[in-house]
N, C-alpha and C positions, 0 to 999 in steps of 0.2 A: 359701362362702355368697354372695359377690358374683356368682360365675358363675351360681349358680342363679337369683338375682333378675334377672339380665340375660341370661337364657338365649337369647332370640331375637336375631338380628341385625335391624337396624331396618327391615325393609321387608315388603311385602305379597306374599309368594309364596303364592298361594291353594291350588292343588292340584298345582303343578309338573307339569302335564300340557300336552299340545299345545293344548288349548282351555281357556284360563284365563279365568274370568269377571272382567270389569273391576269393581274395587271402588272405591267412593268413599272420602271421608275417613274415617279411623279404621281401616278394613279390619280386620286382625287385631290392631290396637293399642288397642282400646277397653278401658279398665280395668274397667268394670262388667260387660262380657261375660266377660273372662278371669278375673275374680275370682269369678264365679258369682253376683254380686249381682242381675243382671238375667235370667240364664238358666242352666240346668244342662244345656243341650244345645248348647253352643257349637260353632261350625264352625271357629273360628279356629285351633285347635291344629293342624289338618291343613294350614294354610297354610304352616307352617314346620317341622313335626316329623314324624318317622316312629318308631313304636315298635320296629320290627324291621328296617327297611331303610334306616336313616339313613345319610347320606354324610359326616357330620361329627360332631365331638364335641358332646355335649349334645343328641344325637338330632336335629340339624338336617338339612335335605334338601340342603344344599350342602356343599362341602368345608371352608368356613370362614365366619366371620361376614360378612366383607366381601362374599364371593361371594353369600351369601344376600341381603344388602341390595340388591346391584346387580341381582339377578334382577328386582326390581320398580322400583328407583330408578336403575338405570344407563342408559346411552345405548341408545335403542331397546329398551325393556323393556315388559313387560306387567304389569298388576296394579295400577299406580299412575299417576297423572297427573304426579307430580313426578319430574324427572330431575335428581338432585343431581350427576351427573357433568358435564353441560354447562350446568347452571344455568338450567333453564327449567321452567315449569309448563305442561303441555299442557291443552287443553280437556277431554280425556277420556283414560283409560288407553289406549283404542284408538288415539287420535292419537299417543300416546307410542310406540306400537309400529309406527309407520309409518316405512319406510326413508328415510334421508336427511333426517331431521328435517322431513319434509314435512307432518306432521300439524298440525292447527290448534293454534296456541300461544296461551296465555292471557297470559303475561307472564314477565319475568325473576324468578328467585328472589331474595328478600332476602339470602340467605346467599351469593350467588355460586355457584360450582361448583367441584368438585374438579379436573376436567380442563380445563374451559373456563368462562369467565365473560363477562359482557356489560356491564361497566362502561364507559360511554361518556365523552363530553367533559363537563367541568364548565361551569356557568353561574353567574355571581354578580352580584347587583344590590345596590345600597345604597338604603335608604329615604330619605325626606326628612329623617330625623333621623340618618342615617349608619349605621344598623344594617345589617350585612351578611347577606344571604340567599343561600344556595348550594344548587344542585341538581346531582346527577350523573345525566346522562341514560343511557338504555339504548342500547347499540350492538350491533354484530355480535359473534358468539361468537369469542373469542380465547383461545388457550392460557393457562393460569394461570401466574403467576410466583411465587405462594406459595399454600399450602394448609395447613389444619390436619391433614390426613391424607394419607399416601401410599396411593393406591388400587392394588389388584392384582386381577386376575380369578382365577377358580378354578384356573388353571394357574400362578399366581404371576407373571404378566407385569405389568410396571409400566405403569399406565394414565395417569399424569401425570409423564412423565420430565423435564419442565421444572422440577419442584419438588424442591428439596433438603430431605430430612428430617433435621433436627438431633437429633430424639429427646430434646429437652430441654423441660421445662415452665418456660419463662422466668419468673423472678420468684417461683416457688413456694418456700415455706419461710420460716423466721423471718428477721427483719432481720439482715443481716450474714452470711447462710449461703451466699453464693456466687451464681452466675448462675441456678441451678435444678437439680433432679435429672433424671437420665436417666429417660425414661418410654416406655412403649409405648401407643399410642392405637389404638382401634378405634371403630366406630360406637357401640357400647354404652358407651363411656367417657362419652358425653354423653347418649345417649337410652335410654329404657326401652321396648323394643319391645312389652312386654305392656300398655303404657298405664299412666298414673298420674294423669291429669287435669291435669298441668302443661302449660304452653305448650310446643309442639313436643315433647311427651313427654320433656322434659328430666329427668334424674335430679335428686334433691334437691340433690346436689353432684356435680360432675364426679368421675370415678373412674379417672383415668389411673393405671396401675400402674408401679412401678419394678422389677417382677420379684420383689420381696420383700414390700413393703407397699403398700397403697393410698395414693396421694399426693393429698391434698386439703387445703384449709384446715382441715378438721375435725381433722386431725392436728397442727395448729400451735396450741399454747396460747400465749396472750399473758399476761404478768404484769400484774397490776393494781397500780397505784401506790397508789391510795387510793379509798375511797368518801366521798362528801360528803352527809351527812345533811341539810344545809341545802337543797341543790339537788336531792337525790335522784339524783345522778349517779355514774357509775362512771368512773374515770379510769385509762387504761392508761399503762404506762411509756413505750411507743413509740406512734407513730401506728397506729391500728387500721383494719381494712378493713370494719367493720360498716356496714350500711345498714338503714333502717327496714324491718321485715318479717322480718329474719333471725331464726332461732331460735338461741339461744346457751345454753351450759351454764356456770353459775357455780359455782366451788368455792373455799371458804375465804375468802370476803369478809367484811368486818366489816359488820354491820347488815343483812344480807340472807341468807336461807337458801340453802344449796346447792340447785341444781335447774335446771330448764329454763325459759327465759323468752323473750318476744318483744321485740326491739328496737323501741321506739316513737318515739325521738327521738335525733338525733345533733347536739348543739350545735356540736361541732367535731371535729377529727381525732383527739383523744385522749379525748373524753368521749361517753358515751351513757347513755340511760335505758332501763329495761326495765319490762315489765308481765307479768302472767300471761297476758294475751291482747292481740292487736294493738290492739283497740278500747278497752282498759282505760286507766286513769290510771297515771301513773308510780308504780312500787312505792315505798312509804314506807320508805326506808332509815332504820333507827332510830338508828344511831350511825355516826360517821365513824371511819375507821381505815385502816391500810395492809395490803397483802398480798392473796393470792388469785390465781386464774387465770380466764380466760374463753376459750371456744372456740366457733366457729360449728359448728352441727350440721346446718343446712338453710338453703338460700336459695331458697325457692319462687318460681316465676314463674307468675303467674295466666294461665290460658288464656282465649281467647275462648269464647263459648258453643258447646257441641257441637251444639246443636240437637236435633231429634227425628228418629228413624229412620223410614224409609218402611216399607211393609208387609213388605218383605223384611229389615228390620233394618239397612238401609244408611243411613248418615248423609250429609248434604249435604257435598260436597267443600269444604274451606276454601280461602281465599285465602292462598297462600304467596308472592305476588309483591311487587314494590316499588310496586305501585299502591295508594295509600292516600288516604282522604279524612278530613277533620275530621268528628268526630261528637259526640254527646252522651255525656258520661262514663257508662260502665257500662250504657248502655241499648241500645246497638246501633244507634240511630238514625243513619243516614248512614254508619256504618262499613261497610266492605266486608269483612265477615267471611267471606263465602262466594264460591266461584268463580263461581256463577251471577250475582252482583252486579257482577262485574268487567268483563265483556265490553262493557258500555255506556260504558266510560270510555277508549276510545282505542286498544285493541289491544296487541299484545305489545311494542311499543317505547315504551309509555307508562310513566310512573312516575318515581320519584326514589330512586336508590340511597343518597343522603346522608341523607334523611329526618330532618334535625335538627328541622325545623318542618313542620307540616302545616296549611295548604298552604305550600309552600316560599317563595312570593312574598308572603306576607301581611305588610303593613306593620304591622298590629296585629291582634289577635284570633285568631291562630293558636294551635295547641297543640303540645306536645312529641310526639315519636314515640309511637305507641300502637297497634300492630297488634292488641292484645287489647282495645282500647276503654277503657284506663285511663291517660290522660296525666298525671293528677294523683293525689296521695295524699289519700285521705279515710279517715283511720284509724277514725273512728266507724262506717264501713260496711265495715271490713276491706278497704279498697282501697288498694293501694300502687302508685305510678306505675310504669309499665312500665320506664322508663329506670333507675329506682332498683333494681328487681328484677333486670334483666338484668345490670347492672353488678355487683351483689352475686354473681350466679351466676358470671360470668366470673372475677371476682377470687377466687373460691373455689379456683381452680387457680392463676391468675397473681396470687398473694397480694400481691406488692409493686407490682403495676401500678396498683392503686387508690391515688390520692393526693388528699387534700383539704388537710389542714394537718398540720404537724409541731410537736412541742414545742420550745420555745426551748432550744437546746443549752447556753447559757451563763448564762442568766438576766439578761444585760445587753445583749444585742444589740437594736437597734431592730426594730420590727415591719416588715411589708411596706409600711407607709405611715407617715409621720411622725405623732407624737402630736398630731393636729389638735385645735384648740380648737373645741368644739361649742357652738353657741348654744342656750341654754335657752329654750324657748317658754313653759313654765308649770310650776307646782308645785301639787300638790293635797293638802291636809292630810288629807282624808277617807281617801284610799288611800295616803298617804305617798309618792306617786310624783313623779318628776321627768320631764318630757317635753321632749325635744330637738326642734329644728326640722327635723332630718334624722337619718338613721340614725346611731346613736352607736357601734356596733361593740363595745360592752362585753360582757364575760362575767362571771359570778359569780366573785368573788374579786379582780377588778381593783381597784387602788387609784387613786382619782380625786381631783383637786383641784377644788373648787367655788368660785365667786365670785358674789356678788350675789343669792343665793337666800334668800328670806324665811325667817327663823327659824334659818338655818344660819350657823355661823361660816365664814369664808373659810379653809378648811383642807382636809386630806385625809381621805377616808373610804373604806370598803371597800364595793364593790357587793354587795348582798345578794340581790336578785332581778332578773330581766330579763323582765318580762311581754311586751315586744315590742321591735322594733328601734329604737323611739324612746322607750321608757319604761324606767325602772329605779328601784330603791329602794336606800337606803344602810343599812348595818348601824349600829345604835345612834344613828340620827339621826331627828329628827322635823321635817318641813318645814312651812312655812306656805303658805297659798294665795297665788298670785301669777301675774300675766301680765307678761311682760317684753318690752321693746322690742327690735326686731331690730338696732338700732345703725345706723351704727357710732359708737362702739364698742358692742358688745352690753351690755345691763344685767346679764345673768347668763350665766355660762359654766361649762363643765365640761371637763376635760382629763384623760386617763389619765396618771398619773404613774409607774406601775409598768411594767416591761417586760411585753409581752403573754405569756400562757401558751403560746399557739400562734400560728402565722402560716402563710400559704400555703406549700404544698409546693414552690413555685418560689423561696421566700425562705429558709425554714429547711430544713436537710437532714434526710432520713430518718435516724434514729439507731437503733443496734442494742441499746440498753439498757445498754451498758457505759460506763464513764467513764475518762478519762485526764486527770489534773490538774484534776479538778472539772468537766470539760466532757464532755458526752455524745459518744460516738464515732459517726461516720456509717457508714451502709451504703455501702461504697466503690463499688459498682456502681450501685444504684438510689438515688442520692443526692438529686438535685433532680429534680422531675417536674412535668409538666402536671397541673393539678387535674382531678379527675373529679367532676362535679356533675350534678344531674338533667337539665340540657339539654345535657350533654356526656358521654354514656354511652360505654361501650366500643364499642357498635355504632353510634355516630355516626361514628367514624373508620374502623372496621374491619368487614369482613364476616366471617362465622363459618366458611364452608366454604373458599372460595378466591377470589383476586383476579387479574385480568389487568392491573392497573396496571403500568406500565413504569418502572423506575428506571434511566434511561439518562443522566441528568445526571452531570457530573463529581463532584459531591459526593454525590448521592443513590445513585449506584452503588457507593460505597465506604464506606458506613456500617458500622462494626463491629457485630456481634451482641453481646449482653451478655457472651459468653465471649471477646470480642476478635477473633473471626474476621471478616474483611472480607467483606461480602456485598452483592449487588445484589437481594436478595429484596425483594418489595414489602410484606412484613410484614402482609399482609391489608388494607393501606390501600386507599382507594377512588379516589384520584386519582394520576396520574403524578407521579413525582419527589416533591416535598413540597408539592404543590398542596393536600393535605389541610390544611396549616397556613394557606394563603391562603384557604381556605373561610371561615374565621372571623376572620382577622387581616389588617390592613393596618398593618404596623409603621411605614410612612412617614407615615401620616395624610394622604395626598394623593389617595386615590381619590375622595374627595368624596361629596356626597349626591346621591341620585336619579341614580345612574350605573349602567352595565351593561357587563359583559364576558362574552362567550360566543357560542354559535351563534345565528344569526338564521334564521327569526323566533324570538323569545324562547320557550323551552320552556313549554308550558302547564301547567295544573294538572289532575289531580294529577301 
């Protein structure tokens, strides 16, 4: 069934004749065309299939799926402007089919390239407040040092010999299940060539196969520790990978019926809330209890607008490059959605491979990466931030690579920061809320000790609700109105007196759900990890197709893969050695404010 739904390989082979008409964006990959919703006289079937003279399985016109994709998307190919082999988008498909890459180039592809990529030198500046802003410039085409896929032509020849294929979906599977299963990847593992309306025609979930079963997060059920009727939250036994916008299936939970739901809130790494629709309110869990399972069934990534077809049914070619501008959320204003908008912004060496912030040099007022025009989550309008969606999609295969927070393994360890005393700014009797002067960091169920708050005894209480990062209410307590002096010493304080339920994944280890001596056992491979949050997505540090970053340093060239094999693979990172770490971090604290390191003149915007 999977093969039928993914029948085409991902590119625009139009008639496979000597004179192939150049197609714009969409080509034979437009869902409404192939579904019959917009036409019952589609031309697209003939782009990739033959009923009686097919040359490959599933009636395709090439010997295999890769070869079919490369007919349009390989080096010097016709039928598409995007060259995934050498990592460039040409101005037109005709330019792509010009010998020696001499055709007019639009810009470097965001995903890099399978055979060559164009990641250049990094540039980093610090703002007046010390915030670090980094850009990775576009350079010359260089052979890749890592790629998601080994490419072969129709004759089986290796097209990226500098890349070693390990054939392992690193981090896939339940916690504690090893480094990951052996898998076979092809273009259609990630993309649906018939079209589906998703960003980059990504499948709802990646579908790498282990030769027996399809391997995705959807096949990994997580045990539910409990449901909390007071907070309408679901708590997993181990850290979960779910993100806002995910579709999940719940089975056997207390207080909520079996079925499919949308994740609408993720308070921390073991908790989430669901609703029947993304824009709905949290489902009212009627009673608390233990048990049940949850699994992700889809991680949709919203596409930018397809636009309108011309008189011949051809859609405007989209912008697949690293050239991006800040725009207005979901409106298209100022966003460079289409290739026709890009040419005015500097040429093929323009853009930012790192694209953590747009524009990269903004001291303030920039937005997160958003090639689809949605840098922020606006649930009421069914909009989920691009970084949230793309991280959910990537982690559907690399299950244990997503890390935010992990449960406290012992119940007694301190949190990732000391139990700081919080100054209380005010208390409000009408809403029974307490307001702190700064973010309190509390979650529902925390035990806190209060002092100096009107109408409350100086003792311990349980946090009942957390309306915001600076407000909370207490179970079984009624506060009086009050405004409190800042001190020193402060007239009113609150401090968490219980161990936190979760803490950062670089502080508490990932656990596998089993216990030894009352302590949760860790995942021995993916134990402590960098946090993944909306402004640090999978695609912040990594490209999707292939990288030319060089790991030549003494340490960077000898980092073991998760299976223990030492490798100098660039791991799809964007900067040589471990410059990707330095893009956001100065562990010495000495770089200073309003400073710059990188090529001169300072790379421009975008």
